[in-house]
C-alpha positions in Angstrom: 34.2 35.1 5.0 32.5 37.0 2.5 34.4 39.2 -0.3 33.3 41.5 -2.7 32.6 39.9 -6.2 35.3 41.4 -8.6 34.0 42.1 -12.3 36.1 41.3 -15.3 39.1 43.8 -15.3 39.9 45.5 -18.3 43.6 44.0 -18.0 42.4 40.7 -18.0 40.5 41.2 -21.3 44.0 42.9 -23.0 45.3 39.8 -21.9 43.3 37.7 -24.1 44.9 39.2 -27.1 48.6 39.3 -25.3 48.7 35.8 -24.5 48.8 33.3 -27.3 45.8 30.9 -27.6 48.2 27.7 -27.5 50.2 29.1 -24.2 46.4 29.7 -22.8 45.3 26.5 -23.6 47.9 24.9 -21.8 47.9 27.1 -18.7 44.3 26.4 -19.0 44.7 22.7 -18.8 47.3 22.7 -16.4 45.5 24.8 -14.2 42.3 22.9 -14.3 44.1 19.5 -13.4 45.9 21.3 -10.4 42.4 22.8 -9.3 40.9 18.9 -9.8 44.1 17.8 -7.2 43.3 20.8 -4.6 39.4 20.0 -4.6 40.1 16.4 -4.3 43.0 15.9 -1.8 43.2 19.5 -0.2 41.7 20.5 2.9 38.0 21.9 2.8 37.5 25.0 1.0 41.2 25.5 -0.2 40.5 26.0 -3.7 37.9 28.6 -3.0 40.4 30.3 -0.5 43.3 30.4 -3.1 40.8 31.7 -6.2 39.4 34.5 -4.0 43.0 35.5 -3.1 44.0 35.2 -6.6 40.9 37.5 -8.0 41.7 40.0 -5.3 45.4 40.3 -6.1 44.8 40.6 -9.9 41.8 43.4 -9.4 44.1 45.2 -7.4 46.5 46.1 -10.3 43.7 48.1 -11.4 42.5 50.1 -8.1 44.5 53.0 -7.6 43.4 53.8 -3.8 44.6 50.3 -2.6 41.4 49.2 -0.9 41.1 45.7 -2.9 44.7 45.1 -1.8 43.6 45.7 1.7 41.0 43.2 1.4 43.5 40.7 0.1 45.8 41.8 3.2 42.6 41.0 5.2 41.9 37.4 3.6 45.4 36.6 4.3 45.5 37.3 7.9 42.4 35.5 8.4 44.2 32.4 7.5 45.4 29.7 9.9 49.1 29.2 9.6 48.1 25.5 8.3 45.9 27.1 5.6 48.3 29.9 5.0 50.9 26.9 4.3 48.6 25.1 2.0 47.5 28.6 -0.2 51.4 29.1 -0.5 52.0 25.6 -1.6 49.2 25.8 -4.3 50.4 29.1 -5.6 53.7 27.7 -6.0 52.7 24.8 -7.7 50.6 26.7 -10.2 53.5 29.3 -10.8 55.7 26.2 -11.8 52.8 24.7 -13.9 52.3 28.2 -16.0 55.9 28.8 -16.6 56.0 25.7 -17.9 53.4 26.5 -20.3 55.1 29.5 -21.1 58.5 27.4 -21.8 56.4 25.2 -23.8 55.1 27.6 -26.2 58.6 29.2 -26.6 59.5 25.7 -27.9 56.6 25.5 -29.7 57.7 29.0 -31.5 61.1 27.9 -31.9 59.9 24.5 -34.1 57.7 26.3 -36.1 60.5 29.1 -37.0 63.2 26.6 -37.5 63.9 26.3 -41.1 61.3 28.3 -42.2 63.3 31.6 -42.8 65.8 31.8 -45.8 69.3 32.5 -44.7 69.4 35.9 -46.3 66.4 36.9 -43.8 68.0 35.5 -40.6 69.4 38.0 -37.8 72.9 37.9 -37.6 72.8 37.6 -33.9 70.4 35.1 -33.6 71.9 32.6 -36.6 75.6 31.4 -36.5 75.0 30.9 -40.3 74.0 34.5 -41.0 76.5 35.9 -38.5 79.2 33.8 -40.1 78.0 35.4 -43.6 77.8 38.9 -42.5 81.3 38.3 -41.3 82.6 36.8 -44.5 81.2 39.8 -46.2 83.4 42.3 -44.0 86.7 40.4 -43.5 86.8 37.7 -46.3 86.2 33.9 -46.6 89.7 32.9 -45.2 89.7 35.7 -42.2 86.1 34.7 -41.2 87.0 30.9 -41.4 90.1 31.7 -39.1 87.9 33.6 -36.7 85.4 31.0 -36.5 88.1 28.6 -35.5 89.1 31.0 -32.3 85.5 30.7 -31.1 84.7 30.2 -27.5 81.8 30.4 -25.5 82.6 29.2 -21.4 79.6 28.8 -19.4 80.7 28.4 -15.9 77.9 27.0 -13.6 77.8 28.4 -9.8 75.8 27.6 -6.7 73.1 30.2 -5.8 70.5 30.3 -2.9 67.9 31.3 -5.8 67.7 27.8 -6.8 66.0 26.3 -3.7 64.1 23.5 -5.8 64.8 20.0 -4.5 65.8 17.7 -7.2 62.5 15.6 -6.9 60.6 18.6 -7.8 62.8 19.9 -10.8 62.4 16.1 -12.0 58.5 16.5 -11.8 58.5 19.5 -13.6 60.6 17.9 -16.6 57.9 15.1 -16.6 55.3 17.2 -16.9 56.7 19.3 -19.7 57.6 16.0 -21.4 53.8 15.1 -21.1 52.6 18.6 -22.3 54.9 18.6 -25.3 53.4 15.1 -26.1 50.1 16.6 -26.6 51.5 18.6 -29.7 52.1 15.6 -31.5 49.3 15.7 -34.2 49.1 11.4 -34.2 47.8 11.2 -30.9 44.2 10.1 -31.1 41.3 10.5 -28.2 42.6 7.4 -26.2 46.3 8.6 -26.4 44.9 12.0 -25.2 42.9 10.7 -22.5 46.2 8.5 -21.1 48.4 11.4 -21.5 45.5 13.6 -19.2 45.6 10.9 -16.8 49.3 10.9 -16.4 49.4 14.6 -16.2 47.3 14.2 -13.4 49.0 12.1 -11.5 52.5 13.9 -12.0 50.7 17.2 -10.8 49.1 15.1 -7.7 52.6 13.9 -7.2 54.1 17.3 -7.3 51.3 19.1 -4.9 52.5 16.0 -2.3 56.3 16.6 -2.5 57.8 19.1 -0.3 59.0 21.8 -2.3 62.3 23.0 -0.5 64.8 20.9 1.0 64.5 19.9 4.8 68.3 20.6 5.2 70.8 22.9 3.2 72.4 21.4 0.6 76.2 20.4 1.0 78.4 21.2 -1.6 78.2 17.7 -2.7 74.9 18.0 -3.3 75.1 21.0 -5.3 77.7 18.9 -7.6 75.0 15.9 -7.9 72.4 18.6 -9.1 74.9 20.2 -11.8 75.7 16.7 -12.7 71.8 15.7 -13.4 71.8 18.9 -15.9 74.7 17.0 -17.8 72.7 13.9 -18.3 69.6 15.8 -19.2 71.2 18.5 -21.5 74.6 19.2 -21.7 76.1 16.0 -22.7 73.6 15.9 -26.0 72.9 19.7 -26.7 76.7 21.0 -27.1 77.1 18.3 -29.7 73.9 19.1 -31.3 74.9 22.9 -31.7 78.2 21.5 -33.4 76.4 19.7 -35.7 73.7 22.1 -36.5 76.4 25.0 -37.2 78.3 22.3 -39.1 75.4 21.8 -41.7 74.7 25.6 -41.9 78.1 26.2 -43.1 78.5 23.1 -45.2 75.0 22.7 -46.4 74.5 19.4 -48.3 78.0 18.4 -47.7 77.4 18.1 -43.9 78.1 15.1 -42.7 80.4 13.9 -45.5 83.1 16.1 -45.2 85.5 17.2 -42.7 83.6 19.5 -40.3 84.1 23.2 -40.2 82.5 23.8 -36.7 85.0 23.7 -34.1 84.2 22.3 -30.4 83.6 26.1 -29.4 82.0 25.1 -25.9 84.2 24.7 -22.6 82.6 24.1 -19.2 83.5 25.5 -16.0 82.2 25.2 -12.5 82.6 26.7 -9.1 80.7 24.2 -7.3 82.9 22.9 -4.8 85.7 24.9 -5.5 84.2 28.5 -4.6 85.4 28.8 -0.9 85.2 32.6 -0.9 83.6 33.2 2.8 82.4 29.4 2.8 83.8 26.8 5.1 81.8 23.7 4.0 84.2 23.9 0.5 87.4 22.2 1.8 90.1 20.4 -0.3 88.6 17.0 0.4 85.3 18.5 -1.1 87.5 20.0 -4.3 88.8 16.3 -4.7 85.5 14.7 -4.6 83.6 17.4 -6.9 86.3 16.5 -9.8 86.2 13.0 -9.4 82.5 12.5 -9.5 82.2 14.7 -12.2 85.1 12.7 -13.9 83.3 9.5 -13.6 80.2 10.8 -14.9 82.0 11.9 -18.2 84.0 9.0 -18.5 80.7 6.7 -18.2 79.3 8.9 -20.8 82.1 8.7 -23.2 82.6 4.7 -22.7 79.0 4.2 -23.4 78.8 6.4 -26.6 82.1 4.9 -27.6 80.3 1.4 -27.6 77.5 2.7 -29.3 79.0 4.2 -32.1 81.4 1.3 -32.6 78.7 -1.4 -32.5 77.3 0.5 -35.5 80.4 0.4 -37.6 79.7 -2.9 -39.0 81.8 -2.5 -42.3 83.1 -5.4 -43.6 86.7 -5.1 -44.6 86.2 -6.1 -48.1 84.3 -3.1 -49.0 85.6 -0.8 -46.5 89.4 -1.3 -46.2 91.6 -0.6 -42.9 94.3 2.3 -43.6 97.6 1.4 -42.5 97.1 3.8 -39.5 94.3 1.6 -38.5 96.4 -1.5 -38.7 99.2 0.0 -37.0 96.7 1.2 -33.9 95.3 -2.1 -33.9 98.8 -3.3 -33.2 99.1 -1.3 -30.4 96.0 -2.0 -28.8 96.9 -5.8 -29.2 100.0 -5.2 -27.2 98.3 -3.5 -24.4 95.5 -6.1 -24.3 95.3 -9.5 -26.1 92.0 -10.4 -23.9 90.4 -7.0 -24.8 91.5 -7.1 -28.4 90.5 -10.9 -28.7 87.0 -10.3 -27.4 86.6 -7.4 -29.9 87.5 -10.0 -32.7 85.2 -12.4 -31.3 82.4 -10.1 -31.7 83.4 -8.2 -34.9 85.1 -10.7 -37.3 86.2 -9.0 -40.7 85.1 -5.3 -39.1 88.5 -3.7 -38.1 86.9 -0.4 -37.7 84.4 -1.9 -35.1 87.2 -4.0 -33.5 89.5 -0.8 -32.9 86.7 1.4 -31.5 85.6 -1.4 -29.1 88.7 -1.7 -27.8 88.7 2.1 -27.3 85.4 1.7 -25.4 87.6 -0.9 -23.2 90.2 1.6 -22.6 87.7 4.0 -21.3 86.3 1.6 -19.1 90.0 1.2 -17.7 90.5 4.8 -17.4 87.3 4.8 -15.5 88.3 2.4 -13.4 92.0 4.1 -12.9 93.4 0.8 -14.5 97.0 2.2 -15.2 97.9 -0.6 -17.7 95.2 0.0 -20.5 93.8 3.8 -19.4 94.7 6.8 -21.5 96.9 9.0 -20.0 94.8 12.1 -21.9 91.8 13.3 -23.7 94.4 14.2 -26.4 95.5 10.5 -26.6 91.9 9.6 -27.1 91.5 12.3 -29.7 94.4 11.0 -31.6 92.7 7.2 -31.8 89.4 8.4 -32.6 90.9 10.3 -35.9 92.8 7.6 -37.0 89.5 5.2 -37.2 87.7 8.8 -38.7 90.6 9.1 -41.4 90.6 5.3 -42.3 87.0 5.5 -42.8 87.3 8.4 -44.9 89.7 7.0 -46.9 87.7 3.8 -47.7 84.8 5.8 -49.0 82.7 5.7 -45.6 82.5 9.3 -45.4 79.4 9.5 -43.7 80.2 7.0 -41.1 83.3 9.0 -40.4 81.8 11.8 -40.0 78.6 11.2 -38.5 78.2 9.8 -35.0 82.0 9.4 -34.9 82.7 13.0 -35.3 80.0 13.8 -32.5 82.1 11.5 -30.1 85.5 13.6 -30.9 83.3 16.9 -30.5 82.3 15.6 -27.0 86.0 14.4 -26.0 87.2 17.8 -27.3 84.5 19.6 -24.9 84.5 17.7 -21.7 88.3 16.0 -21.8 88.0 13.7 -18.9 87.1 16.0 -16.3 83.5 17.3 -17.7 83.8 20.8 -16.2 87.1 22.8 -15.6 86.7 23.4 -11.5 87.7 26.7 -11.0 88.7 27.6 -7.3 88.2 31.0 -5.9 89.4 32.5 -2.4 89.3 36.3 -1.0 92.3 38.0 -1.1 92.6 38.9 2.7 92.6 35.3 3.5 95.9 34.6 1.4 97.3 37.4 3.2 96.5 36.2 6.7 97.5 32.9 5.6 101.4 33.8 4.4 101.4 36.0 8.0 100.4 32.9 9.7 103.1 30.8 8.1 105.8 33.6 9.4 104.5 33.3 12.8 102.3 30.6 13.7 101.8 31.6 17.3 101.8 35.1 16.9 98.8 35.3 14.5 95.1 35.5 15.8 93.0 32.9 14.7 91.5 33.3 11.1 87.9 32.5 9.8 89.9 29.7 7.5 92.4 28.0 9.3 96.1 28.6 7.5 96.1 24.5 7.1 93.0 24.5 5.0 94.5 27.3 2.7 97.7 25.0 2.0 95.7 22.0 1.7 93.7 23.4 -1.1 96.7 24.0 -3.2 97.8 20.3 -2.6 94.5 19.0 -3.5 94.8 21.2 -6.9 98.3 19.6 -7.5 96.9 16.0 -7.2 93.8 16.9 -9.3 96.0 17.9 -12.3 98.3 14.9 -11.5 95.4 12.5 -11.9 92.7 14.4 -14.2 95.1 16.6 -16.3 95.8 20.6 -15.8 92.5 21.6 -17.9 90.5 19.7 -14.9 91.6 22.6 -12.2 94.0 25.2 -13.1 92.2 28.8 -12.6 92.3 30.3 -9.3 89.9 33.2 -8.9 91.1 36.0 -6.3 87.8 37.9 -5.2 88.6 41.5 -3.9 91.6 42.3 -5.9 92.8 45.4 -4.9 96.6 45.1 -5.5 99.1 43.0 -7.9 100.3 41.6 -4.1 96.9 40.1 -4.0 97.7 37.6 -6.9 101.3 37.4 -6.1 100.4 35.8 -2.6 98.5 32.8 -4.6 101.7 31.9 -6.3 103.9 32.0 -3.2 101.5 30.2 -1.3 101.3 27.4 -3.7 105.1 27.3 -4.0 105.2 26.9 0.1 102.4 24.0 -0.1 104.0 22.0 -2.4 107.8 22.9 -1.2 109.0 25.0 -4.5 107.9 26.3 -7.7 109.2 22.9 -9.3 106.2 21.0 -7.5 103.5 23.8 -7.3 100.7 23.4 -9.5 99.9 25.0 -12.8 98.0 28.1 -12.1 96.4 30.8 -13.9 95.5 33.4 -11.0 92.7 35.5 -12.2 91.8 38.7 -10.5 88.1 39.8 -9.8 87.8 43.5 -9.7 84.5 44.0 -7.7 83.9 47.5 -6.3 83.9 50.4 -8.2 87.1 51.7 -6.8 88.6 48.4 -8.1 87.3 48.7 -11.3 88.8 51.9 -11.8 92.2 50.8 -10.7 92.3 47.4 -12.9 94.6 48.7 -15.6 97.0 49.9 -13.0 96.7 46.7 -11.2 97.1 44.5 -14.1 100.3 46.3 -15.3 101.7 45.9 -11.7 100.9 42.3 -12.1 103.3 41.8 -15.5 106.0 42.4 -13.4 105.7 39.0 -11.5 107.8 36.5 -12.7 105.5 33.9 -12.2 102.9 35.5 -14.4 105.6 35.9 -16.9 106.5 32.4 -16.8 102.9 31.5 -17.4 102.1 33.9 -20.1 104.8 32.6 -22.2 103.4 28.9 -21.5 99.9 29.9 -22.8 100.5 32.2 -25.8 100.0 35.3 -23.6 96.6 34.3 -23.0 94.8 35.9 -19.8 91.6 36.2 -17.9 90.0 39.0 -15.8 87.0 38.7 -14.1 84.5 41.4 -13.6 82.0 41.3 -10.8 78.8 42.9 -11.4 76.7 43.0 -7.9 79.3 44.9 -5.6 79.7 47.5 -7.7 75.9 48.1 -8.0 76.2 48.0 -4.1 78.6 50.7 -4.2 77.1 53.2 -6.5 73.5 51.8 -7.8 73.1 49.9 -10.9 73.1 52.6 -13.7 76.3 54.0 -12.4 77.9 50.6 -12.0 77.0 49.7 -15.3 78.4 52.6 -17.0 81.6 51.9 -14.6 81.8 48.2 -16.0 81.6 49.4 -19.6 84.7 51.9 -19.0 86.4 49.0 -17.3 86.1 46.5 -19.9 86.8 49.5 -22.6 90.3 50.3 -20.4 91.5 46.6 -20.0 90.8 45.8 -23.4 93.0 48.5 -24.7 95.6 47.6 -22.1 95.6 44.2 -23.4 96.1 45.5 -26.8 99.1 47.4 -26.0 100.7 44.7 -24.0 100.2 42.1 -26.8 97.6 40.1 -24.4 95.0 37.7 -25.8 92.3 38.6 -23.5 89.4 36.9 -22.1 86.8 39.1 -20.1 85.0 36.8 -17.4 81.7 38.3 -16.7 80.0 37.3 -13.2 76.6 38.3 -14.2 73.7 36.7 -12.0 70.1 36.1 -13.4 68.2 39.4 -11.9 69.1 42.4 -13.6 70.0 44.2 -11.0 73.3 41.6 -11.1 73.8 42.2 -14.8 71.2 39.6 -16.0 68.9 39.8 -19.3 69.5 38.5 -22.6 73.0 37.1 -23.4 73.3 37.7 -27.2 72.3 41.7 -26.4 74.9 42.1 -23.8 77.4 40.5 -25.7 77.0 42.9 -28.7 76.9 45.9 -26.5 80.4 45.4 -25.4 83.6 47.7 -26.1 85.6 46.9 -28.9 88.2 44.4 -28.4 86.9 43.3 -25.3 85.0 40.2 -26.6 87.4 39.2 -29.6 85.7 35.8 -29.9 85.6 34.9 -26.3 82.8 34.7 -24.2 82.8 33.7 -20.5 80.3 34.3 -17.8 78.6 32.8 -14.5 75.5 30.7 -14.9 73.9 30.7 -11.7 71.4 29.2 -9.6 67.6 29.2 -11.5 69.4 30.5 -14.7 70.9 27.4 -15.2 67.5 25.3 -15.2 65.7 28.1 -17.2 68.6 28.3 -19.8 69.8 24.8 -20.0 66.8 22.5 -18.6 65.3 21.9 -21.6 67.6 20.6 -24.6 65.9 23.0 -26.9 65.8 26.2 -25.3 69.4 25.2 -24.6 70.2 24.9 -28.1 68.5 28.2 -29.1 70.8 30.0 -26.3 74.2 28.5 -27.2 73.2 29.4 -31.2 72.3 33.1 -29.9 75.6 33.6 -27.8 77.9 32.0 -30.6 76.3 34.3 -33.4 76.6 37.5 -30.9 80.3 36.2 -30.0 81.2 36.0 -33.6 79.4 39.2 -34.8 80.9 41.4 -31.6 84.5 41.1 -33.7 83.0 42.2 -36.8 84.1 45.8 -37.9 80.8 47.2 -38.3 79.7 45.9 -34.9 83.2 47.6 -33.5 82.7 51.2 -35.0 79.0 51.0 -33.9 79.6 50.5 -30.4 82.8 53.2 -30.7 80.5 55.6 -32.3 77.7 55.4 -29.8 80.6 55.7 -27.0 81.4 58.9 -28.2 78.2 60.3 -29.1 76.3 59.4 -25.8 79.3 60.2 -23.5 77.8 63.3 -22.4 74.4 61.7 -21.3 76.4 58.6 -19.9 78.0 61.4 -17.4 75.0 63.0 -16.5 73.1 59.4 -15.9 75.8 58.6 -14.0 76.0 62.0 -11.7 72.3 61.7 -11.4 71.8 58.3 -10.4 74.4 58.2 -7.9 72.8 61.3 -6.0 69.5 59.3 -6.2 71.0 56.1 -5.1 72.9 57.8 -2.2 70.0 59.4 -1.5 67.9 56.1 -1.3 70.4 54.5 0.9 70.9 57.4 3.4 67.9 58.9 3.7 66.1 59.3 7.3 63.4 57.0 8.4 60.0 57.6 6.5 56.8 56.9 8.4 56.7 53.5 10.0 54.5 51.2 7.2 55.6 53.1 4.2 56.0 50.9 1.3 59.4 52.7 0.1 60.8 53.1 3.8 64.3 54.4 3.5 65.3 52.8 6.7 63.8 49.4 5.3 65.8 50.2 2.0 69.2 50.9 4.2 69.0 48.0 6.6 68.5 45.3 3.5 70.8 47.0 0.8 73.7 49.0 2.3 76.8 47.1 1.8 77.5 46.4 5.9 74.1 44.9 6.2 74.3 41.0 6.3 72.2 38.1 7.1 73.0 34.8 7.7 72.3 31.9 5.3 73.7 28.4 5.5 74.2 26.9 2.1 76.6 25.6 -0.2 79.2 26.8 -2.6 78.6 30.7 -1.6 79.1 33.0 1.5 78.1 32.1 4.7 77.1 35.7 5.3 75.2 37.2 2.3 74.1 40.5 1.7 70.4 40.9 0.9 69.0 42.6 -1.9 69.4 46.1 -3.0 67.1 48.5 -4.7 67.7 46.3 -8.4 65.5 43.4 -8.0 64.3 41.5 -11.0 62.8 38.3 -12.3 65.0 35.7 -13.7 65.3 35.6 -17.6 62.9 33.8 -19.4 60.7 34.1 -16.6 58.2 36.7 -17.9 55.3 37.6 -15.5 52.1 37.7 -17.1 50.0 40.9 -15.5 46.8 39.1 -15.9 44.6 36.3 -16.3 43.2 35.3 -20.0 39.4 35.6 -20.0 37.1 32.6 -21.5 38.9 29.5 -20.1 35.9 28.1 -18.9 34.0 27.0 -15.5 32.4 23.3 -16.4 33.8 22.0 -13.2 34.6 23.8 -9.9 38.0 23.5 -10.1 38.4 24.8 -13.6 38.1 28.3 -11.9 41.9 27.5 -11.5 42.5 27.3 -15.0 43.6 30.8 -15.5 46.6 33.1 -15.6 47.8 34.9 -12.4 49.7 38.2 -11.8 50.8 37.0 -8.1 54.2 35.6 -9.1 56.7 37.6 -6.6 60.4 39.2 -7.8 63.0 36.9 -7.4 65.0 37.4 -4.9 68.5 38.6 -5.5 71.6 38.7 -3.3 75.5 38.7 -2.8 76.2 35.6 -3.9 79.0 33.4 -5.9 79.9 35.2 -9.1 78.1 39.0 -8.2 
């Protein structure tokens, strides 16, 4: 059908100046190649329909009366079902590629900036070195070093429906990103660039032909495997790189030749395979399997790293003599297995450090194979052996070998242990009370959504995991919708009943999750009552009075609206932090933030610096959900930058100047906050409670109420998340790092028919938000 010719919009011209030339070039190249694929392999006229819809949508941004948008709607209505699917697939591929071009430009910018800005000109919130220097000026060298050792960043991976891409598509995107990155290499000549273009075209063609979404819902173990793929591609390398960069900043020229000053400050957590809040697919057997798969992956990686480091230690004992500690360690290894040590001697004569480390690798293989005679009992035992090797190397003068790759292996063990990620179990408070009632009267209690036997078996699974992989593998138990101290006491009671007594129960850190507005208001009172529980008192004694409290972001927003909820969360953190100080508690506030702005999403470093005094105190724990995992950690360079910013902000949050600024701001703007709270509540409830507007209105209150009021639910089958989900409310947003361009750049060239596709688009829809694990 004919369409009106669209003249270049003013916004399109403005975008020429907003989008950097290098990024426009990448978008143009990828769009051109996709257009070629659509022309060669799509159905007849596909590219023309896609381009027509794209131009109409862009022009509609500058059309106040909506006539052009009506044309776009008319065009879409004219598509057959098959053509509509093709057009949707084409836009999906394009947005993946456009986002990739933006990501590549972020990487390009980071590389250009890296090392160019002197330390004195760096922002303390963006650089660990600058943050430490700022902290040192305020509190002194000794105190700054003490605080650095206490630093902790604890990201917790959760499953989430906004990450619906298949692993095959994610892998294809990574390969395209690598090929795009290769094009920035100035050494690439004409022939190499031509080959690169051909490989890009091949990958984009493969992306076009691959189904974007899974045919069936992912199981919890599918989600575990997806998380493990991020470990393979990013976590296993990036975390130690972050420590190395921090140590180099702190030590300067001495970095890598002296004992490190940078601590292994990251601990990885996961809810995948442990979050059973309303999800019947997560069972005790799934929890056991999730931990076993993660442990197998990290032990395999540690074995390979230990073997690689060991093979490189070709230091002759005549030039680097072994210490008495290393000789004693070798003796113990000989007692454990002469076969293993004989192999090491055969491959490494007169190289005692190499021999010992190869024996360490052999013991790690035995740990993975569950060979009780040779396996390590704990990560701490492994670290002790590695430090004996390190001390011997340093005493023999081989300091670079001592504090180089071997130090990074030690950091890796300290970070991941033998379990990779600390699995956290989550269950609804109501399930626990129902299970206790069932235990008291099995016949008199109606059938519940979660069978009592399964709840009991969960605690037995935790106990077996701790016995096999250590307490740290699975000790945190989160109680959703905590509304009383009894909700927490129920967990300890069930654990004792499941294992036949307190002496056999697993070690548990029971964490309250305060989600609704009312629960946030009641949190300090509930926590004070919780302290009276003997089980809590015993655990506090064991941990040095350490405690975690989790705050939910989504449900409070559904109660009172996002603005009032944000103010309530700030007030709750302030009161909980004051309660902890009064009771001598070392507190970690766990933020159940999502990727969308309405669920607490946004720049993490800014969020940390905006917290109330003493609410961070060198510890930042947060959920990382769905598409946020790939956005923040999918690319190693972006992941490294994110970790550095979070670490710097966590250090800066404890600086006296930051705490004074936040306290003063809270006092100064308290009247304004009260006014915003009242007005936002009124508008929010007016929106969701309003009578229906005329049918077809884009902002129909009836439509809004049906999708955002807390009682509204929609069925979705998925992995580690609720089986009944609340759909999105008035707070919608895009995922961090995925800025939508408002226009397309001009001047991209149209030498071939498919080159029309090589332009920037504004059609990206907002990411859906919903009631999910982590709030």
